N, C-alpha and C positions, 0 to 999 in steps of 0.2 A: 561672787555672784550673791551679793543680802536681802532674801526676800522678805523676812522678816527683821520689825524694825526693833530698840536696844529694848522698850518697852513689852514688845512679844513676848524679844527670847527672858525678860523677869519676869511674866509674868508665866511661863514654863516653866521656868527653873524651881519660882518660887513654892507650883503647887505642886509641884515633883517631889521637889525637897519637903512639907510636910506630909505629903502623900505618902512619900515611899518611911519616911518615923512611920504614920499612924499602921501601914501594912505590918511592918517591922514588928511592933510591940504585939499587934493582933496575933503572929506569927510567931514568937516568944511565948507571949504569955496560951498559947497554946501546947507547943512544945512542954512547955513545965505544967500544965494541968495535965497535958492526954493520957488516959488509959492505956494501956497495951492494945488493942484493939487494933484489925485491919481497914476497919472505916478508919479511925483519925488519922490512919498513917494517909490511906487518899484522899481526907480533908486537906493536910499540910499543900498540897497543887494548887486549894482553892484559896487556899494564905499567900500561896509563891505569887500569882497569875496577878493581883494588883500591885504587886510589889514590884513584876515586872515591867507591866502596864505603864508605871510611871517613871520606870529606866527608859522606858522605848520614849517616852513622851520628855524626860531630857534632854536626849540624845533627839529628839526632833526627828519621827521616826512618822511618817505616817499612818502606818497600822495603829498608833496610842490609841487615834477614836476608836476606835471598832474596841481593840482589848482592855479601854477602861467601861465601856459595855457590857461585854461577854464577863466583864470581873463584878460589876454592880449587880448584872443579874445571879450570877454565884452567891456572891454575900446575900443576896437576899436570899436568896431558897436556904444557904445556909442558915441564916436571921431565920426563917423560917421551924430549922427544921431543928434549930437548937430552944425554941420557941415552942415547939411542943415536948419535946423532952425536960421544958421542964428548968432551964439553963437560962442567964441572963446573964451578956455578955458585954459591959457599955462600952467598951473597947473594938468591940468589933461594928457595934450599934453606930459608934462614931465613924470606923469605917462608908459603911454602907451610907452611912451620910452625905461624908464625903467625898465617894466616889459617885453621888447620884449631882452633887454642886458641879460637883470636877465636870459631869457627862456634860450636864444645861451648861457652864459657863464655857464649852467647847466647844457646841454647837448656833448656842446664842452668840457669838460673837462673829463667828464663822471664823476658828485660828482650827477645824482644819481643812479648812481651804484652802487658806498660805499654806497648811503642812505636806496638800497633796500639790501643791503648783512650785515650791522648795521641793518635793522629790522629781516632780518632774523634769524641770530645771535645774535639775543636779544629773537627772540618765542625759537631758538632750547634752551637755556641755561633759558626758564620759564618751556618748558618739561620737561628738564634734572631736573630739583629740584624742579616740582609738586610733584615728588613721593617718595618722601626724608624726605619733612617740613611736 
């Protein structure tokens, strides 16, 4: 049951690969430059969430769009926190811009609806075959 076209799968994979690379760069930068403070350790979760969001997008999960919105909001708050502290991180700014662009592309193209239809079709197919196997 193929709901996604090849073009949509390629879009999903490319968006995810670059998002994973940017998120991993942010995480590595944070781990390299962080100080020994409990807030720095808590911020690791903020850096891991976009990474997981793009992994869910690569797996074509219907949760990916919601996770990307949450990630964009948290990275925006982190960018505000860092700017108030007088710290500038170009990689974090690039990650924020890429998250916002990803969310806009997913919702403006209706890709989140396609992922939801794919999830419902897979769920219906599992229910159909559950009684027969």
